[in-house]
N, C-alpha and C positions, 0 to 999 in steps of 0.2 A: 314412126319422131323421134326426130331428136333429142338430149336432153335439156338442149338454148330455148328452145320452143313448147315443149313444156313450162320447160317456167314462164316466161311469155304466156302463158297459156292461164297458171297458174298468176301468176301478178295478175290479169285480166282481172280470171272472176273473183278475187281478193277482192280491187276496186269500187268490182262491178255493186257486193257484197255492202261494201262498209258507204259504199257511196250510199245507195239502196238508202241504208238503215239510217245516214246522217241525212239526206233529202229530203228524198222520199217518202217513210216511214217510221218522223221522229215521233208519232203517236202509241209506235210500238215501245212498248216501258221493260228496262232487261231482267225485271222480274217477271216478265209472260216470257219471257223468252230463255230464261233458262227454268221455267217449268215446263215448256216443248220439244227449247229443246238442246237440254242444259249446257248452254254458256251465253253471253251475251255479251255486249264492246267491253264491257275492260275485261273479260276474256280476249277478244280478237287483239284487244291490247298488251294483254302483259305475253299473246303469244306475237305480235309484231317484235316488245321489248327483248326476247329473248333472244328469237332469229337474228336482233341486232348486234343482245350479247353475243350469240356462235358468234358471231362478225370479228369480233377484235371493233364493237363502234361501243361508241358511250352512249347510252339513252336513259332518259329518269322513266320514270311511267306518269308523270307528268305529259311530256313533252311525247309517248307515244297516246297517252288516252289524246294530246289535241290531233292528232296525230288519225287516229279514228274515230273521234268527235267532233273536229273539220272546227272544234274554238277551245281556249279549254272549256276544262271537264264541269265547271262551278257555270262556268257560262252552261250552258249545260243542260244541267241539271234545273240554273230558275227560268228555264225557258220553257223546255219541257218535262220533266217530270217529275210526275208527282209521287205522292205516297200511296200506302201497298194497301189493297184493302183486307180487310182479315180471309177474305174468301180467298186473294191471292195468296198472301200468307200459308195456309190453310195449305194451299195447295202448291207451292212448293217445298212444302213443308213434306210432303205424298209425294212427289213427286224428286225430291231429296234420297227418300227413303226404298224408291223403288230404282237407284241411278246409286246405290252405294255397292 
């Protein structure tokens, strides 16, 4: 496979993951992603911004989050984010220790 095709496939997979989290699974909280996978939507937006900066593009944290969330972060939080439960917080702490 040539490098251009590899890049296109990787980009398509990223878009599919982003769209899945953006539209199909808004119920999945970032803390749940962090517990299970060690990353969340904010991580994806950070990686997106880092990739832009590496290519000499000026991108704000807010712009990167909007690219991943599909709307301003504050709007997404108001629509979809719930307060973390004590169980989620405990699981997050345990996961942090496992991944450290």
